[in-house]
C-alpha positions as a Python dict, from the first residue, in 0.01 Angstrom:
ca = {
    (1, 'M'): (0, 0, 0),
    (2, 'K'): (251, 257, 115),
    (3, 'S'): (624, 220, 151),
    (4, 'K'): (763, 174, 500),
    (5, 'K'): (1103, 233, 653),
    (6, 'N'): (1355, 5, 477),
    (7, 'L'): (1076, -134, 255),
    (8, 'T'): (981, 28, -74),
    (9, 'R'): (683, -65, -288),
    (10, 'F'): (749, -91, -662),
    (11, 'T'): (448, -86, -892),
    (12, 'Y'): (505, -17, -1259),
    (13, 'E'): (225, -37, -1511),
    (14, 'N'): (459, -97, -1806),
    (15, 'A'): (718, -321, -1638),
    (16, 'A'): (718, -683, -1535),
    (17, 'F'): (817, -623, -1171),
    (18, 'E'): (570, -548, -897),
    (19, 'G'): (663, -608, -537),
    (20, 'W'): (865, -491, -238),
    (21, 'R'): (1232, -404, -207),
    (22, 'L'): (1406, -446, 128),
    (23, 'C'): (1708, -220, 160),
    (24, 'I'): (1896, -160, 485),
    (25, 'S'): (2236, -4, 547),
    (26, 'R'): (2434, -53, 865),
    (27, 'A'): (2799, 17, 946),
    (28, 'G'): (2895, 84, 585),
    (29, 'T'): (2725, -223, 435),
    (30, 'T'): (2402, -222, 235),
    (31, 'F'): (2176, -526, 204),
    (32, 'T'): (1907, -542, -64),
    (33, 'R'): (1650, -805, -161),
    (34, 'Y'): (1344, -794, -384),
    (35, 'F'): (1017, -967, -293),
    (36, 'P'): (807, -995, -614),
    (37, 'D'): (430, -1030, -592),
    (38, 'K'): (433, -1313, -848),
    (39, 'K'): (664, -1532, -641),
    (40, 'F'): (479, -1469, -315),
    (41, 'E'): (129, -1483, -466),
    (42, 'G'): (26, -1125, -400),
    (43, 'G'): (124, -795, -248),
    (44, 'K'): (22, -874, 109),
    (45, 'K'): (217, -1201, 117),
    (46, 'S'): (527, -1043, -37),
    (47, 'L'): (505, -761, 221),
    (48, 'A'): (473, -1014, 504),
    (49, 'A'): (781, -1203, 379),
    (50, 'A'): (976, -877, 346),
    (51, 'E'): (879, -763, 697),
    (52, 'K'): (973, -1099, 848),
    (53, 'T'): (1310, -1098, 672),
    (54, 'L'): (1372, -736, 774),
    (55, 'A'): (1308, -819, 1140),
    (56, 'E'): (1543, -1118, 1127),
    (57, 'L'): (1810, -912, 950),
    (58, 'K'): (1784, -628, 1203),
    (59, 'D'): (1819, -876, 1491),
    (60, 'L'): (2127, -1029, 1331),
    (61, 'I'): (2294, -696, 1252),
    (62, 'D'): (2209, -520, 1578),
    (63, 'G'): (2329, -817, 1784),
    (64, 'S'): (2661, -853, 1603),
    (65, 'K'): (3003, -728, 1703),
    (66, 'R'): (3176, -460, 1498),
    (67, 'V'): (3535, -467, 1375),
    (68, 'D'): (3677, -115, 1342),
    (69, 'G'): (3322, 20, 1324),
    (70, 'K'): (3223, -213, 1037),
    (71, 'L'): (3027, -537, 1032),
    (72, 'S'): (3245, -845, 1051),
    (73, 'P'): (3281, -1062, 738),
    (74, 'I'): (3104, -1347, 918),
    (75, 'T'): (2804, -1126, 996),
    (76, 'I'): (2791, -1009, 635),
    (77, 'R'): (2792, -1370, 510),
    (78, 'K'): (2519, -1466, 757),
    (79, 'A'): (2307, -1169, 646),
    (80, 'E'): (2356, -1250, 278),
    (81, 'K'): (2257, -1612, 344),
    (82, 'L'): (1949, -1498, 536),
    (83, 'L'): (1846, -1279, 240),
    (84, 'A'): (1911, -1558, -13),
    (85, 'D'): (1707, -1809, 189),
    (86, 'A'): (1414, -1573, 252),
    (87, 'V'): (1084, -1738, 162),
}
């Protein structure tokens, strides 16, 4: 599986973590979340969860208002909650 825009595949032979990392930066704020294969029962399912969360996060960020060119604190809290609740 290859990495995609805003999604990076991590596969280490000698480490415990294998999975996908979602990382997106908008208006000076970076959001990151890891989707491990163990938790999601495989690489394809962890990728699907990461893609779904990325789409929801992009919709939230792109549809939000900016304050002085930055994301509002409310939008940042909503995005962090979305990432924390990602299943």
